[in-house]
MARRO-456549 format. One record per residue: x negated, z, y of N, C-alpha, C, O in turn; residue in three letters. Coordinates in steps of 0.2 Angstrom, whole numbers, plus 5000, padded with zeros to 4 digits. Atoms other than C-alpha are relative to their C-alpha. Example, Ala and Ser with C-alpha at 12.3 -4.5 7.8 and 13.67 -1.06 7.14 Angstrom:
<nodes>
499650004994493850394978499650005006499150035005ALA;500449994994493250364995500450035005500150045011SER;
</nodes>
This chain:
<nodes>
499950005007505249855018499950084999499450115001MET;499949935002505750025010499450014994499349964990ARG;500349985005504550114999500449994992500149984987ASP;499550005006505950104985500149934998500149914992GLU;500050065002506249934987499449964997499549914994ASP;500750025004504449894984499950014994499849964990PHE;500149985006504250004970500449964995500249954989ALA;499350015006505949944961499849935000499849914994ARG;500250075001505349754964499349994993499249954989VAL;500750005004503649804955500350024993500249984989ALA;499949985006504349874941500749944996500749944990GLU;499650065000505749724941499549974996499649954990ASP;500550045002504249634938499750004992499649964988PHE;500349985006503649724925500350014992500150034987ALA;499549985004505149724915500249924997500649924992ASN;499850074999505149524916499449964996499050004993SER;500650035005503949384907499649985005499749945009PHE;500650024996502349384916499450004997499450034991THR;500649995003500549364912499450005005499649995011CYS;500449994995498849394920499549945001499149924996TYR;500450064997497849254929499850005007500250005011LEU;500549994993496449264943500549955003500749905000TYR;499850054996497249174959500849995000501149955004GLY;499450015000499049184954500650055003500550105001PHE;499849964996500449264965500749994997501149985001TRP;499450025002501949224954500449934999500949914998GLY;499650064999502049044957500149954993499749974989GLN;499950045005502548914943499549984998499149945001LYS;500550015004501348894930500249924996500649914991LEU;500150075004501148714927499349985000498949995005THR;500850035001499548624921499849975006499249995007ARG;500550024994499148544938500050075004499650065008GLU;500149954996499348714946499550044996499350094999GLU;500449955005498348804931499249965001498749995002TYR;500850045000496948654933499750035009499150055010ASN;500250014993497048674953499650075000499050075002ARG;500349934996496748864955499450014995499050054997VAL;500549995004495548864940499349965003498849985002ASN;500750024997494348744950499750025006499349995008ALA;500249974994494248864965499450014999499249994994LEU;500649994998492548904969500050084998499550104995PRO;500049925002492949104966500350004994500450064992ALA;499849995008493649074949499849954996499749984991ILE;500550055003492748924941500150004992499749994988HIS;499850015008493748924925500050074997499950074991GLY;500149945002493749114923500750024996500750064991GLU;499449995005495549094916500149984994500650004991ASN;500050035007495149014901499950054996500250054990ASN;500049945004494549174894500650034997500750044991LYS;499449965001496349254895500549974994500850004990PHE;499550035005497149124884500649995002501049984998GLY;499250014999498649114894500149925002500649915006ASN;499550055000498848934895500549984996500949944998GLN;499349985004499948954881500850005005501349985003LYS;499550004996501148994895500249955005500749965008TYR;499850074993501148824906500749984999500949954993ILE;499350044999502848764909500550054996501050024995GLY;499649955004503748924899500350035005500850065002THR;499549964994504448994917499850075001500150115003GLY;500449954999503149134915499950035008500049995013VAL;500149994992502749234933499450034997499450084993PHE;500549995000500849234933499750055006499950045012PRO;500249954996499849374942499450035001499350074996PHE;500649975000498249434947500350085003500950095006ASP;500049944999498049624951500250015009500750045010CYS;500049994993497949624972500549945002500949955007ILE;499550074999499049444972500750044999501250045003CYS;499449975004500449554962500350045009500850035012PHE;499749954993500549674978500149965006500449995011LEU;500050034993500249534992500849984999501349995003LYS;499350034999501849444985500550055000500950045005ALA;499449954998502949604982500150015006500750015007ASP;500049974994502549654999500349945005500649965010LEU;499750054996503049475006500849984997501149945000ALA;499350005000504749484998500149954992500749934990GLY;499950045005504349404981500650034996500650094997ALA;499549955003505849454970500149954992499849904993THR;499950045005506349364951500249945001500049894998LEU;499450074997507449244960499649975006499849935010ASP;500350024993506149214975499249984998498950034997ARG;500650005000504549134972499649975006499949935009ARG;500250004994503349114986499449944999499049934994LEU;500750064999502148964992499650055003499750115005SER;500649964997500549024997500050025006499750085007TYR;499849974994500949035014500350075001500150125003ALA;499549955001502349145011499650064998499850125001GLN;500349935002501149265001499650035004499650095005MET;500549984995499749275014500450025007500150065011VAL;499849984994501049305028500350095000500650125004SER;499749925000501349495021499550045005498950035007ASN;500449954995500849635032499150024999498750035004PRO;500749995001499049655025499649955000499049965000MET;500350075000498649455026499749984992500150014988GLY;500350035004497649375013499450054996498950024994ASP;500649955001496449535007499849994993500249964990ILE;500350005007495449544992499950074998499950115003ASN;500149925003495149714981499650045004499650105006ASN;500449934997493749774991500350015008500150065012GLU;499649994992494749745008500550064999500450115003ASP;499649975002496149824999499850085000500250125003PHE;500549925001494950004994499950015007500150075008LEU;500249984995494449995011500650025007500650055012ALA;499449984997496249995018500350074998500550125001LEU;499849945002496750125007499650075002500050125003MET;500449954996495350235014500250015006500550065006GLN;499850004993495850215030500750025001500750065006ARG;499450015000497650225027500250084997500850084997ASN;500249955003497550405020499550034994499650094993GLY;500449985005496250415006500350054996499950094994ASN;499649955006497550524995499650004993499349954990ILE;500149995006497150584979500549974995501049994995ASN;499350035004498050464966500650044997501250034997PRO;499449965003498850614958500550005003501150005001LYS;499450004997499750644972500449945004500949965008ASN;499750054998500250464977500750015000501050024995ALA;499250025000502150444983500049934996499649894994LYS;499950075003503050304975500049955005500249975010ARG;500150064995502650134984499550025003499549995009GLY;500650004998501050184989499449954995499549934989MET;500550045004499450084985499550054997499450114999GLY;500549985004498150124971499449965001499449904999LEU;500650075001496350054974499550034996499550094996ALA;500849995002494650074965499749945001500049895002THR;500450065001493349954964500149954996500049964990LYS;499850075006493949784957500750014999501049964997GLY;499450005002495649844956500650025004500450045010HIS;499449984994497349874965500650014996500849974992ALA;499549985003498949954959500550035007500450055013ALA;499549984996500650014966500250094996500450104990ILE;499749945003501150204962500750005000501149985004ALA;499250015001502850244955500250065001500850075003LEU;499749924999502950434958499750054993499650024987GLY;500249955005502350584946499649984994499849994988ASN;500650035003500850494940500149944994499749924989GLY;500150055003501550344935499749955004499549965009ARG;500250044996501050184940500049924998500049924992TRP;499850065002501249974939499449965004499249975010VAL;500550054999499949834939500049964998500449954993ASP;500050085004499549654934499350004997498850005001ALA;500749995002498049674921500249964994500849944991ASN;500150045008497449594905499450054996498850044997PHE;500549965004496749734893500049994993500450014988ILE;500250005008495849674878500449964996500349974990ASN;499650035002497149554875500750044995501050024991GLY;499449975004498449704869500449995005500949965003LYS;499749994994499149724887500049945003499449925004GLN;500150064996499549564897500549995006501149975004ASN;499550024998500349534912500150075005499750125005GLY;499949934996501349674924500350044997500850034994VAL;499849945006501449844915500150075004499950075010MET;499849964996502049994920499750064995499850074989ILE;500249955004500950154915500250085001500550105005HIS;499649944999501350324912499450065000499450125001GLU;500749964999499550384912499349975003499449915004THR;500450054997497850344918499850005006499249995008GLY;500250024992498150344938499250035002498850005005ILE;500549974999496550454939499449965000498849985003GLU;500650055000495450304937500049975006499549935007GLN;500150034995495750254953499750045005499750105004PHE;500449964997494750314967500350025007500150075010THR;499549974995496150334980500649965002500749915001CYS;499550034998497750304988500150005006499850035010ALA;499849994993498650275004500649955001500849924996GLY;499450044998500050195013499849935002499349905005ARG;500150085000500250005012500449985007501050005009ILE;499650024994500649925030500649965000500749914996PRO;499450035002502249865031500650044996501250024996GLY;499549965005503049985019500550065005500150085010ILE;499849954996504250115027500150054995500450034990GLU;500249955005503850275018500650065002500650095007TYR;499549944999505250415016499650054998499450054992SER;500349944999504450585020500550054998500350114996ASP;499449965001506150665018500150044993499950014987GLY;499949965005506650805005500549974996501149964999VAL;499550025005507550734988500150044995499750094994LYS;499849965006508350804972499550004996499349944993VAL;500650015005506850844962499450035003498950055000GLY;500649984996505750904976499950074999500450114999ASP;500149935001504951074974499650015008499149985010VAL;500249994994504851154992500150085002500550125000ILE;500049934999504451324999500650025003500949985006PRO;499349964998506051445003500050055001499750094997MET;499849924998506551595012500550034997501150035000THR;499449975002507751695001500250035004500050075008VAL;499549984995509251735010500650064997501050105000THR;499449965005510351804995499849984993499549934992LYS;499950025007510351834976500650014997500850074998ILE;499149995003512051824967499849994993499549944991GLU;500250025009512051834947499549964999499549914995ASN;500750015000510251804947499849945002499349924999GLY;500250054997510151654956499850005008500350025012ILE;500250014993509251634972500149965006500049905004ALA;499850044996509851564987499550005009499250055010TYR;500549984995508851535004500149945004500549905003GLY;500250044993508251425018499649954996499449974990GLU;500650025001507051295015499549985005499749985010ALA;500750004995505351265024499949954999499549944994LYS;500250084999505051075027499550015006499650035011VAL;500650034994503451015036500249945001500049904997ASP;499950074999504150875044499649985007499750015012VAL;500350014993502950795056500349965005500749925003SER;499750034993503350745074499949925000499449894998GLN;499950074999503850575079499449985006499550015012GLU;500550024994502450505090500349945004500549895001ILE;499550044995503350415106499550005007499050035007LYS;500250004992502850395124500150055003500750075003VAL;500149944998502250555132499850054995499850104997GLY;500249955005501850635115499150015001498649975002SER;500750004998500250725116499750014994500050054990LYS;500350035007499050675101499350045001499150055006VAL;500750005000497450735095499649934995500049904992THR;500350055004496250605086499650024996499150064998ILE;500549985004495450625071499349965000499249915003ALA;500850005000493650615066500049934997500349914992LYS;500150065004492950435062500649955001500849914997GLY;499450044998494450355071499649925004499149935007ALA;500150064997494250165078500549985004501150005003VAL;499550034996495050075092500649944998500349884997SER;499650045002496449975088500149935003499749915007GLY;499950074997497149795092500349985006500549925007GLY;499550024995498049805107499649975006499849945011GLY;500550054995496449735116499649974995499250014992ASN;500350015005495749625103499249995001498949974996PRO;500849994999493949625112499850054999499250054997LYS;500249935001493749805110500450024992500350084991TYR;499749975006494649815092499550034995499050004995ALA;500349995005493849905078499350045002498950044999ASN;500649974998492549995088500250085000500750125001GLN;499949915000492250185085500250025006500149985011PRO;499749974995493050295097499550065000499350104995ILE;500449934999491850435104500150054998500750064998LEU;499949945004491650575095500350065003500650115000SER;499949954996491950685110500850005002501150055004LYS;499250015000493750615110500249994993500750024993TYR;499750005005494050575092499650064996499150044992ALA;500249955004493750755085500450044998500250094995ASN;499449965002495450825082500250075003500650115002GLY;499849964995495350935096500149975008500450005012LYS;499950034993495350825112500849985000501049954995TYR;499250014999497250815118500049945006499849945012ILE;499750044994497950655126500549984999500950004995ASP;499350015000499450575130500149934999499849895001THR;499950075003500350425122500349965007500850005010VAL;499950044995500550285137500649954998501049935002ALA;499650065003501350155126499949994994499350014991GLU;500050005008501850105108499949935000500249915005ILE;500050055001501549945101499749974993499450014989GLY;500250015007501149845083499649955001499749905004THR;500550055000499549755080499850014992499750054988PHE;500350005008498949695063500550044995500350064989ASP;499649995005500449755053500050085003500350124999GLY;500349925001499949945060500650025008500649995013GLU;499849984992500950055074499550045003499150085000GLN;500549974996499850105087500250025006500850015008GLN;499849984994499750195103499650015005499150045004ALA;500549994996498850175119500150055004500650075007ARG;500249924997498150345125499949985008499549945010LEU;500050024993498350345144499150035003498850005007ALA;500649984998496550475145499549954999499149955003GLY;500550035003495450355137500349925001499949875000ILE;499750085001496550185139499749974994499349934995ASN;500150035006496350145122500550004993500750054991THR;499449995005497550085108499650044994499050034992TRP;500349975007497250185092500650004995501150034997VAL;499549985007498350185075500250055000499950105001ALA;499749935001499550305072499750054995499750114995PHE;500449955005498650355057499550045001499350094998LYS;500649964999497250425065500350075007500050125009TYR;499749944995498450535077500450054997500750044991LEU;499649945002499150705075500750025007500550035012THR;499649974994500550765087500150065000500350094996VAL;500149934998500250925096500650025005500850085005VAL;499449984997501750925108500249955004500749955007GLY;
</nodes>
């Protein structure tokens, strides 16, 4: 899924009929479904305090914050509601807010103010989607004044970090409106013309020479050794190894490095040649 499609669907829901309910991902809000979810041990009637029983049978799309992201990532639209199995089949799996915060810390740990459109926003107990230029969208219930999926123009600084969401294809190219460095080659009638200097990361492929970031862990190519810390003599941003093989595990692109014979996620690698 492209970052633009992910963000656009989130905006579509924000402009539709939604409400906030724990444990919901946009499925039909019937009395039976409300009672079933409300009886789950992790919820225990918490939804009663939101007063959203009034929406039962009205065609509303009910969401909580993290399920909103998972449903969007799994392909939910205003015309497509998902089963539980479909929702949890998204590239992140059935993660909770704490898992999502850890994922965003691993996948960039970016200052939320700098988050690109379609990136995830995380803080303890809450998750949202960046829309660019400081705007963001979430599913929330704010003192009864705002309810459901909503777009915010301010307040993005409340999040701890931002990062790339697995399964999203992010566009890092230059587009209209971007401010980029430029070497001026001509000035005509008070207008400067020049060549843009754009930092485009090299593509990781078989044969690439890469360094490994500090704190990197092993990937899922060999499940027996997955998520084990890589020795600091290799994961130090200086050791150079060669990509021998590329694969996708747990929704992440990963490379097997020839020198240490270990799978490492792309997010930990930097191409140096």
